[in-house]
DRENTI-408171 format. One record per atom (N, C-alpha, C): residue number from 1; x, y, z; residue in three letters; atom name; chain. Coordinates in pm, whole numbers, padded with zeros to 5 digits. Example, Ala and Ser with C-alpha at 12.3 -4.5 7.8 and 13.67 -1.06 7.14 Angstrom:
<recs>
[1,[01319,-00569,00780],'ALA','N','A'] [1,[01230,-00450,00780],'ALA','CA','A'] [1,[01320,-00330,00780],'ALA','C','A'] [2,[01285,-00225,00708],'SER','N','A'] [2,[01367,-00106,00714],'SER','CA','A'] [2,[01290,00003,00787],'SER','C','A'] 
</recs>
This chain:
<recs>
[1,[01859,-00260,03037],'MET','N','A'] [1,[01803,-00332,02927],'MET','CA','A'] [1,[01668,-00392,02941],'MET','C','A'] [2,[01615,-00399,03074],'THR','N','A'] [2,[01459,-00410,03088],'THR','CA','A'] [2,[01384,-00303,03074],'THR','C','A'] [3,[01444,-00170,03082],'LYS','N','A'] [3,[01363,-00056,03047],'LYS','CA','A'] [3,[01329,-00049,02896],'LYS','C','A'] [4,[01430,-00092,02819],'ASP','N','A'] [4,[01414,-00105,02678],'ASP','CA','A'] [4,[01313,-00183,02635],'ASP','C','A'] [5,[01303,-00307,02689],'LYS','N','A'] [5,[01208,-00427,02655],'LYS','CA','A'] [5,[01066,-00367,02697],'LYS','C','A'] [6,[01068,-00307,02804],'ILE','N','A'] [6,[00927,-00246,02843],'ILE','CA','A'] [6,[00869,-00138,02758],'ILE','C','A'] [7,[00976,-00055,02698],'GLN','N','A'] [7,[00934,00079,02633],'GLN','CA','A'] [7,[00903,00032,02483],'GLN','C','A'] [8,[00959,-00077,02445],'MET','N','A'] [8,[00933,-00118,02290],'MET','CA','A'] [8,[00791,-00150,02279],'MET','C','A'] [9,[00720,-00221,02350],'PRO','N','A'] [9,[00572,-00245,02336],'PRO','CA','A'] [9,[00491,-00136,02334],'PRO','C','A'] [10,[00548,-00026,02434],'ASN','N','A'] [10,[00456,00090,02441],'ASN','CA','A'] [10,[00475,00189,02309],'ASN','C','A'] [11,[00620,00166,02264],'GLN','N','A'] [11,[00634,00239,02129],'GLN','CA','A'] [11,[00572,00180,02023],'GLN','C','A'] [12,[00556,00049,02038],'ASN','N','A'] [12,[00476,-00020,01908],'ASN','CA','A'] [12,[00343,00021,01904],'ASN','C','A'] [13,[00293,00017,02034],'GLU','N','A'] [13,[00139,00046,02038],'GLU','CA','A'] [13,[00117,00188,02016],'GLU','C','A'] [14,[00203,00287,02043],'GLU','N','A'] [14,[00195,00416,02004],'GLU','CA','A'] [14,[00197,00446,01862],'GLU','C','A'] [15,[00289,00371,01789],'ALA','N','A'] [15,[00306,00373,01654],'ALA','CA','A'] [15,[00179,00319,01584],'ALA','C','A'] [16,[00133,00218,01630],'ILE','N','A'] [16,[00012,00155,01561],'ILE','CA','A'] [16,[-00105,00237,01591],'ILE','C','A'] [17,[-00140,00296,01709],'THR','N','A'] [17,[-00235,00399,01738],'THR','CA','A'] [17,[-00228,00511,01630],'THR','C','A'] [18,[-00101,00554,01610],'TYR','N','A'] [18,[-00065,00688,01529],'TYR','CA','A'] [18,[-00122,00638,01380],'TYR','C','A'] [19,[-00066,00523,01343],'LEU','N','A'] [19,[-00112,00489,01204],'LEU','CA','A'] [19,[-00250,00462,01179],'LEU','C','A'] [20,[-00321,00396,01278],'LYS','N','A'] [20,[-00453,00361,01268],'LYS','CA','A'] [20,[-00522,00505,01275],'LYS','C','A'] [21,[-00484,00598,01355],'SER','N','A'] [21,[-00555,00724,01352],'SER','CA','A'] [21,[-00559,00782,01196],'SER','C','A'] [22,[-00424,00784,01166],'LYS','N','A'] [22,[-00386,00839,01030],'LYS','CA','A'] [22,[-00486,00766,00906],'LYS','C','A'] [23,[-00484,00645,00917],'LEU','N','A'] [23,[-00564,00569,00823],'LEU','CA','A'] [23,[-00712,00586,00841],'LEU','C','A'] [24,[-00769,00618,00962],'GLU','N','A'] [24,[-00898,00658,00965],'GLU','CA','A'] [24,[-00930,00801,00895],'GLU','C','A'] [25,[-00838,00885,00918],'HIS','N','A'] [25,[-00853,01028,00836],'HIS','CA','A'] [25,[-00847,01003,00697],'HIS','C','A'] [26,[-00751,00937,00649],'TYR','N','A'] [26,[-00739,00904,00502],'TYR','CA','A'] [26,[-00877,00845,00442],'TYR','C','A'] [27,[-00919,00735,00524],'GLU','N','A'] [27,[-01042,00675,00473],'GLU','CA','A'] [27,[-01160,00765,00452],'GLU','C','A'] [28,[-01155,00862,00565],'SER','N','A'] [28,[-01270,00963,00548],'SER','CA','A'] [28,[-01245,01064,00448],'SER','C','A'] [29,[-01118,01089,00418],'LEU','N','A'] [29,[-01087,01165,00288],'LEU','CA','A'] [29,[-01125,01104,00170],'LEU','C','A'] [30,[-01117,00971,00157],'LEU','N','A'] [30,[-01143,00899,00034],'LEU','CA','A'] [30,[-01309,00906,00033],'LEU','C','A'] [31,[-01374,00884,00130],'ARG','N','A'] [31,[-01525,00881,00135],'ARG','CA','A'] [31,[-01580,01015,00082],'ARG','C','A'] [32,[-01506,01132,00132],'LEU','N','A'] [32,[-01538,01272,00105],'LEU','CA','A'] [32,[-01510,01287,-00054],'LEU','C','A'] [33,[-01405,01225,-00097],'ALA','N','A'] [33,[-01356,01252,-00239],'ALA','CA','A'] [33,[-01473,01206,-00326],'ALA','C','A'] [34,[-01518,01087,-00302],'LYS','N','A'] [34,[-01616,01020,-00376],'LYS','CA','A'] [34,[-01746,01099,-00383],'LYS','C','A'] [35,[-01782,01150,-00265],'LYS','N','A'] [35,[-01892,01243,-00263],'LYS','CA','A'] [35,[-01872,01366,-00331],'LYS','C','A'] [36,[-01755,01413,-00330],'GLN','N','A'] [36,[-01730,01537,-00397],'GLN','CA','A'] [36,[-01739,01514,-00555],'GLN','C','A'] [37,[-01715,01410,-00622],'GLU','N','A'] [37,[-01737,01371,-00748],'GLU','CA','A'] [37,[-01888,01382,-00779],'GLU','C','A'] [38,[-01979,01323,-00688],'GLU','N','A'] [38,[-02104,01313,-00700],'GLU','CA','A'] [38,[-02163,01455,-00706],'GLU','C','A'] [39,[-02111,01551,-00615],'ALA','N','A'] [39,[-02167,01684,-00591],'ALA','CA','A'] [39,[-02133,01765,-00726],'ALA','C','A'] [40,[-02007,01725,-00782],'ILE','N','A'] [40,[-01972,01806,-00895],'ILE','CA','A'] [40,[-02079,01766,-01024],'ILE','C','A'] [41,[-02090,01645,-01019],'LYS','N','A'] [41,[-02177,01595,-01129],'LYS','CA','A'] [41,[-02335,01645,-01125],'LYS','C','A'] [42,[-02364,01662,-01004],'SER','N','A'] [42,[-02511,01708,-00971],'SER','CA','A'] [42,[-02504,01864,-00973],'SER','C','A'] [43,[-02400,01929,-00993],'CYS','N','A'] [43,[-02380,02068,-00970],'CYS','CA','A'] [43,[-02442,02126,-00843],'CYS','C','A'] [44,[-02418,02049,-00731],'ASN','N','A'] [44,[-02444,02096,-00588],'ASN','CA','A'] [44,[-02335,02166,-00550],'ASN','C','A'] [45,[-02331,02301,-00563],'ILE','N','A'] [45,[-02230,02383,-00527],'ILE','CA','A'] [45,[-02217,02397,-00365],'ILE','C','A'] [46,[-02348,02395,-00292],'LYS','N','A'] [46,[-02347,02418,-00156],'LYS','CA','A'] [46,[-02289,02274,-00082],'LYS','C','A'] [47,[-02309,02153,-00147],'GLU','N','A'] [47,[-02275,02041,-00084],'GLU','CA','A'] [47,[-02096,02027,-00126],'GLU','C','A'] [48,[-02064,02080,-00231],'LEU','N','A'] [48,[-01929,02072,-00269],'LEU','CA','A'] [48,[-01849,02149,-00165],'LEU','C','A'] [49,[-01888,02270,-00135],'ASN','N','A'] [49,[-01822,02368,-00046],'ASN','CA','A'] [49,[-01819,02286,00092],'ASN','C','A'] [50,[-01921,02238,00128],'SER','N','A'] [50,[-01927,02158,00240],'SER','CA','A'] [50,[-01820,02045,00262],'SER','C','A'] [51,[-01812,01961,00170],'LEU','N','A'] [51,[-01730,01848,00151],'LEU','CA','A'] [51,[-01570,01888,00142],'LEU','C','A'] [52,[-01562,02017,00084],'ILE','N','A'] [52,[-01415,02058,00075],'ILE','CA','A'] [52,[-01369,02104,00202],'ILE','C','A'] [53,[-01462,02174,00282],'THR','N','A'] [53,[-01435,02218,00416],'THR','CA','A'] [53,[-01390,02094,00509],'THR','C','A'] [54,[-01473,01983,00500],'LYS','N','A'] [54,[-01467,01861,00577],'LYS','CA','A'] [54,[-01318,01808,00540],'LYS','C','A'] [55,[-01281,01807,00427],'LYS','N','A'] [55,[-01162,01751,00372],'LYS','CA','A'] [55,[-01063,01839,00433],'LYS','C','A'] [56,[-01067,01963,00431],'GLU','N','A'] [56,[-00960,02053,00499],'GLU','CA','A'] [56,[-00947,02031,00650],'GLU','C','A'] [57,[-01045,02000,00711],'ASN','N','A'] [57,[-01039,01958,00872],'ASN','CA','A'] [57,[-00962,01825,00868],'ASN','C','A'] [58,[-00996,01723,00785],'HIS','N','A'] [58,[-00929,01600,00799],'HIS','CA','A'] [58,[-00772,01617,00767],'HIS','C','A'] [59,[-00743,01700,00689],'ILE','N','A'] [59,[-00601,01720,00655],'ILE','CA','A'] [59,[-00533,01798,00772],'ILE','C','A'] [60,[-00588,01894,00804],'LYS','N','A'] [60,[-00551,01950,00926],'LYS','CA','A'] [60,[-00520,01853,01034],'LYS','C','A'] [61,[-00606,01758,01065],'ASN','N','A'] [61,[-00584,01663,01169],'ASN','CA','A'] [61,[-00464,01575,01142],'ASN','C','A'] [62,[-00442,01535,01013],'ILE','N','A'] [62,[-00337,01453,00979],'ILE','CA','A'] [62,[-00218,01528,00990],'ILE','C','A'] [63,[-00204,01667,00971],'LYS','N','A'] [63,[-00092,01729,00990],'LYS','CA','A'] [63,[-00047,01742,01145],'LYS','C','A'] [64,[-00157,01752,01223],'ARG','N','A'] [64,[-00128,01759,01348],'ARG','CA','A'] [64,[-00097,01621,01414],'ARG','C','A'] [65,[-00140,01520,01357],'LEU','N','A'] [65,[-00082,01384,01393],'LEU','CA','A'] [65,[00052,01356,01348],'LEU','C','A'] [66,[00079,01402,01244],'GLU','N','A'] [66,[00239,01415,01186],'GLU','CA','A'] [66,[00326,01472,01278],'GLU','C','A'] [67,[00277,01578,01341],'LYS','N','A'] [67,[00370,01650,01437],'LYS','CA','A'] [67,[00397,01558,01570],'LYS','C','A'] [68,[00304,01467,01587],'LEU','N','A'] [68,[00294,01381,01714],'LEU','CA','A'] [68,[00360,01256,01685],'LEU','C','A'] [69,[00397,01239,01557],'ASN','N','A'] [69,[00460,01120,01499],'ASN','CA','A'] [69,[00560,01050,01585],'ASN','C','A'] [70,[00550,00922,01618],'PRO','N','A'] [70,[00644,00858,01701],'PRO','CA','A'] [70,[00775,00870,01626],'PRO','C','A'] [71,[00880,00872,01702],'LYS','N','A'] [71,[01034,00901,01656],'LYS','CA','A'] [71,[01049,00808,01544],'LYS','C','A'] [72,[01020,00680,01561],'SER','N','A'] [72,[01060,00581,01476],'SER','CA','A'] [72,[00956,00471,01461],'SER','C','A'] [73,[00922,00439,01343],'LEU','N','A'] [73,[00828,00322,01336],'LEU','CA','A'] [73,[00916,00211,01309],'LEU','C','A'] [74,[00902,00123,01429],'LEU','N','A'] [74,[00991,00007,01424],'LEU','CA','A'] [74,[00906,-00091,01322],'LEU','C','A'] [75,[01029,-00194,01279],'SER','N','A'] [75,[00974,-00281,01169],'SER','CA','A'] [75,[00905,-00395,01247],'SER','C','A'] [76,[00766,-00388,01200],'ASP','N','A'] [76,[00669,-00497,01267],'ASP','CA','A'] [76,[00560,-00511,01161],'ASP','C','A'] [77,[00522,-00644,01156],'ILE','N','A'] [77,[00430,-00679,01031],'ILE','CA','A'] [77,[00307,-00584,01035],'ILE','C','A'] [78,[00267,-00561,01166],'ARG','N','A'] [78,[00137,-00472,01160],'ARG','CA','A'] [78,[00158,-00336,01111],'ARG','C','A'] [79,[00289,-00277,01121],'PHE','N','A'] [79,[00307,-00145,01053],'PHE','CA','A'] [79,[00320,-00157,00896],'PHE','C','A'] [80,[00374,-00253,00846],'ASP','N','A'] [80,[00369,-00290,00709],'ASP','CA','A'] [80,[00235,-00284,00641],'ASP','C','A'] [81,[00149,-00350,00726],'SER','N','A'] [81,[00010,-00372,00670],'SER','CA','A'] [81,[-00057,-00228,00677],'SER','C','A'] [82,[-00039,-00159,00778],'LEU','N','A'] [82,[-00112,-00027,00787],'LEU','CA','A'] [82,[-00034,00074,00684],'LEU','C','A'] [83,[00068,00057,00673],'LEU','N','A'] [83,[00139,00155,00570],'LEU','CA','A'] [83,[00088,00122,00437],'LEU','C','A'] [84,[00071,-00012,00406],'LYS','N','A'] [84,[00029,-00033,00265],'LYS','CA','A'] [84,[-00123,00009,00251],'LYS','C','A'] [85,[-00187,-00001,00355],'GLN','N','A'] [85,[-00335,00052,00337],'GLN','CA','A'] [85,[-00332,00203,00331],'GLN','C','A'] [86,[-00259,00259,00414],'LEU','N','A'] [86,[-00257,00404,00393],'LEU','CA','A'] [86,[-00211,00447,00254],'LEU','C','A'] [87,[-00103,00382,00195],'ARG','N','A'] [87,[-00043,00415,00067],'ARG','CA','A'] [87,[-00149,00384,-00046],'ARG','C','A'] [88,[-00237,00277,-00031],'SER','N','A'] [88,[-00350,00250,-00116],'SER','CA','A'] [88,[-00454,00349,-00127],'SER','C','A'] [89,[-00486,00393,00013],'ILE','N','A'] [89,[-00597,00495,00024],'ILE','CA','A'] [89,[-00564,00624,-00020],'ILE','C','A'] [90,[-00420,00667,-00009],'ILE','N','A'] [90,[-00387,00797,-00065],'ILE','CA','A'] [90,[-00394,00791,-00200],'ILE','C','A'] [91,[-00350,00680,-00279],'THR','N','A'] [91,[-00329,00670,-00415],'THR','CA','A'] [91,[-00504,00685,-00460],'THR','C','A'] [92,[-00595,00626,-00398],'LYS','N','A'] [92,[-00724,00623,-00451],'LYS','CA','A'] [92,[-00769,00777,-00433],'LYS','C','A'] [93,[-00733,00840,-00318],'ILE','N','A'] [93,[-00772,00978,-00289],'ILE','CA','A'] [93,[-00736,01070,-00395],'ILE','C','A'] [94,[-00606,01044,-00438],'VAL','N','A'] [94,[-00533,01134,-00549],'VAL','CA','A'] [94,[-00602,01111,-00671],'VAL','C','A'] [95,[-00659,00984,-00705],'ASN','N','A'] [95,[-00705,00948,-00823],'ASN','CA','A'] [95,[-00859,01019,-00828],'ASN','C','A'] [96,[-00911,01001,-00708],'HIS','N','A'] [96,[-01053,01086,-00717],'HIS','CA','A'] [96,[-01050,01231,-00741],'HIS','C','A'] [97,[-00946,01283,-00678],'ASP','N','A'] [97,[-00922,01438,-00684],'ASP','CA','A'] [97,[-00907,01474,-00816],'ASP','C','A'] [98,[-00828,01387,-00893],'GLN','N','A'] [98,[-00773,01410,-01046],'GLN','CA','A'] [98,[-00913,01411,-01110],'GLN','C','A'] [99,[-00990,01314,-01082],'ASP','N','A'] [99,[-01121,01306,-01156],'ASP','CA','A'] [99,[-01208,01416,-01142],'ASP','C','A'] [100,[-01211,01453,-01000],'SER','N','A'] [100,[-01291,01578,-00974],'SER','CA','A'] [100,[-01232,01707,-01053],'SER','C','A'] [101,[-01124,01722,-01058],'ILE','N','A'] [101,[-01057,01831,-01133],'ILE','CA','A'] [101,[-01084,01814,-01280],'ILE','C','A'] [102,[-01083,01711,-01323],'SER','N','A'] [102,[-01122,01683,-01483],'SER','CA','A'] [102,[-01278,01725,-01508],'SER','C','A'] [103,[-01350,01663,-01403],'LEU','N','A'] [103,[-01503,01707,-01414],'LEU','CA','A'] [103,[-01528,01849,-01395],'LEU','C','A'] [104,[-01464,01916,-01317],'LEU','N','A'] [104,[-01472,02066,-01309],'LEU','CA','A'] [104,[-01424,02126,-01424],'LEU','C','A'] [105,[-01314,02092,-01478],'SER','N','A'] [105,[-01236,02149,-01613],'SER','CA','A'] [105,[-01355,02107,-01732],'SER','C','A'] [106,[-01424,02021,-01741],'LEU','N','A'] [106,[-01505,01986,-01858],'LEU','CA','A'] [106,[-01624,02076,-01822],'LEU','C','A'] [107,[-01675,02094,-01704],'THR','N','A'] [107,[-01804,02179,-01676],'THR','CA','A'] [107,[-01765,02310,-01700],'THR','C','A'] [108,[-01640,02376,-01672],'ILE','N','A'] [108,[-01612,02505,-01711],'ILE','CA','A'] [108,[-01596,02531,-01862],'ILE','C','A'] [109,[-01536,02426,-01929],'ASP','N','A'] [109,[-01536,02422,-02089],'ASP','CA','A'] [109,[-01686,02430,-02148],'ASP','C','A'] [110,[-01778,02357,-02101],'SER','N','A'] [110,[-01891,02334,-02143],'SER','CA','A'] [110,[-01980,02464,-02116],'SER','C','A'] [111,[-01959,02542,-02006],'ILE','N','A'] [111,[-02021,02657,-01973],'ILE','CA','A'] [111,[-01946,02774,-02065],'ILE','C','A'] [112,[-01818,02761,-02095],'LYS','N','A'] [112,[-01759,02876,-02187],'LYS','CA','A'] [112,[-01822,02851,-02316],'LYS','C','A'] [113,[-01843,02732,-02371],'THR','N','A'] [113,[-01898,02695,-02506],'THR','CA','A'] [113,[-02037,02742,-02522],'THR','C','A'] [114,[-02121,02711,-02411],'LYS','N','A'] [114,[-02253,02763,-02401],'LYS','CA','A'] [114,[-02261,02914,-02403],'LYS','C','A'] [115,[-02162,02985,-02333],'ALA','N','A'] [115,[-02187,03124,-02321],'ALA','CA','A'] [115,[-02145,03184,-02458],'ALA','C','A'] [116,[-02040,03117,-02510],'SER','N','A'] [116,[-02010,03173,-02656],'SER','CA','A'] [116,[-02104,03162,-02765],'SER','C','A'] [117,[-02194,03037,-02746],'ASN','N','A'] [117,[-02296,03017,-02848],'ASN','CA','A'] [117,[-02412,03122,-02820],'ASN','C','A'] [118,[-02442,03147,-02699],'LEU','N','A'] [118,[-02542,03232,-02650],'LEU','CA','A'] [118,[-02505,03370,-02712],'LEU','C','A'] [119,[-02394,03416,-02687],'ASN','N','A'] [119,[-02345,03558,-02738],'ASN','CA','A'] [119,[-02351,03560,-02894],'ASN','C','A'] [120,[-02320,03442,-02951],'LYS','N','A'] [120,[-02331,03463,-03096],'LYS','CA','A'] [120,[-02481,03467,-03149],'LYS','C','A'] [121,[-02584,03392,-03092],'LYS','N','A'] [121,[-02722,03403,-03091],'LYS','CA','A'] [121,[-02762,03531,-03078],'LYS','C','A'] [122,[-02708,03593,-02961],'ILE','N','A'] [122,[-02764,03738,-02940],'ILE','CA','A'] [122,[-02724,03841,-03025],'ILE','C','A'] [123,[-02589,03814,-03080],'ARG','N','A'] [123,[-02557,03907,-03195],'ARG','CA','A'] [123,[-02622,03880,-03324],'ARG','C','A'] [124,[-02653,03772,-03361],'ARG','N','A'] [124,[-02714,03741,-03483],'ARG','CA','A'] [124,[-02858,03796,-03487],'ARG','C','A'] [125,[-02922,03793,-03369],'VAL','N','A'] [125,[-03067,03841,-03343],'VAL','CA','A'] [125,[-03056,03995,-03359],'VAL','C','A'] [126,[-02937,04070,-03301],'LYS','N','A'] [126,[-02937,04200,-03314],'LYS','CA','A'] [126,[-02919,04263,-03444],'LYS','C','A'] [127,[-02825,04175,-03528],'SER','N','A'] [127,[-02790,04220,-03660],'SER','CA','A'] [127,[-02898,04201,-03751],'SER','C','A'] [128,[-02995,04106,-03719],'SER','N','A'] [128,[-03106,04082,-03823],'SER','CA','A'] [128,[-03228,04168,-03788],'SER','C','A'] [129,[-03210,04250,-03687],'ARG','N','A'] [129,[-03348,04326,-03649],'ARG','CA','A'] [129,[-03375,04422,-03773],'ARG','C','A'] [130,[-03498,04462,-03802],'MET','N','A'] [130,[-03524,04560,-03903],'MET','CA','A'] [130,[-03470,04688,-03874],'MET','C','A'] [131,[-03398,04750,-03967],'GLN','N','A'] [131,[-03357,04878,-03935],'GLN','CA','A'] [131,[-03447,04968,-03985],'GLN','C','A'] [132,[-03459,05092,-03920],'GLN','N','A'] [132,[-03546,05196,-03955],'GLN','CA','A'] [132,[-03517,05235,-04095],'GLN','C','A'] [133,[-03627,05252,-04175],'ILE','N','A'] [133,[-03604,05302,-04317],'ILE','CA','A'] [133,[-03622,05460,-04324],'ILE','C','A'] [134,[-03515,05519,-04359],'ARG','N','A'] [134,[-03501,05660,-04333],'ARG','CA','A'] [134,[-03518,05729,-04494],'ARG','C','A'] [135,[-03581,05833,-04493],'ALA','N','A'] [135,[-03591,05894,-04629],'ALA','CA','A'] [135,[-03452,05924,-04695],'ALA','C','A'] [136,[-03435,05916,-04810],'PRO','N','A'] [136,[-03321,05951,-04867],'PRO','CA','A'] [136,[-03268,06086,-04847],'PRO','C','A'] [137,[-03144,06117,-04840],'ARG','N','A'] [137,[-03087,06253,-04817],'ARG','CA','A'] [137,[-03029,06303,-04956],'ARG','C','A'] [138,[-03047,06248,-05054],'PHE','N','A'] [138,[-03003,06288,-05191],'PHE','CA','A'] [138,[-03101,06374,-05252],'PHE','C','A'] [139,[-03056,06488,-05312],'ILE','N','A'] [139,[-03136,06579,-05370],'ILE','CA','A'] [139,[-03122,06563,-05518],'ILE','C','A'] [140,[-03225,06551,-05591],'ASP','N','A'] [140,[-03221,06538,-05744],'ASP','CA','A'] [140,[-03201,06694,-05801],'ASP','C','A'] [141,[-03096,06736,-05855],'VAL','N','A'] [141,[-03067,06857,-05888],'VAL','CA','A'] [141,[-03066,06882,-06035],'VAL','C','A'] [142,[-03091,06758,-06090],'VAL','N','A'] [142,[-03113,06770,-06237],'VAL','CA','A'] [142,[-03240,06814,-06290],'VAL','C','A'] [143,[-03258,06908,-06374],'GLN','N','A'] [143,[-03402,06957,-06405],'GLN','CA','A'] [143,[-03416,06940,-06533],'GLN','C','A'] 
</recs>
């Protein structure tokens, strides 16, 4: 019985450490998601690629942490608070990513429209070019 009492604080601390680490990664993901929106708005593809790579690294670290997940998260007020923070941050990340997707979609549509208008202008210019005037090929046979 004394072993169980000794192990519980260790399990609690292990679970808290796990949740805090996970929270830090999700907070980093949220910051990167905000920067990602700015990179999309400024059409900075190089920065966007860098941010996506950083996000992928954080996601890999989160997956690694989940493999090391303590067997059971005991009911403790500290866990509830950390879990609520995690849930809130995950929701914000999803919202920022959806906004980024919408921005990218609008950008793609805008580029398609501009390309279509440019193609129309090119065709209009080509069709209005002066055609060479050729001599008539008809022969007047009436004498």
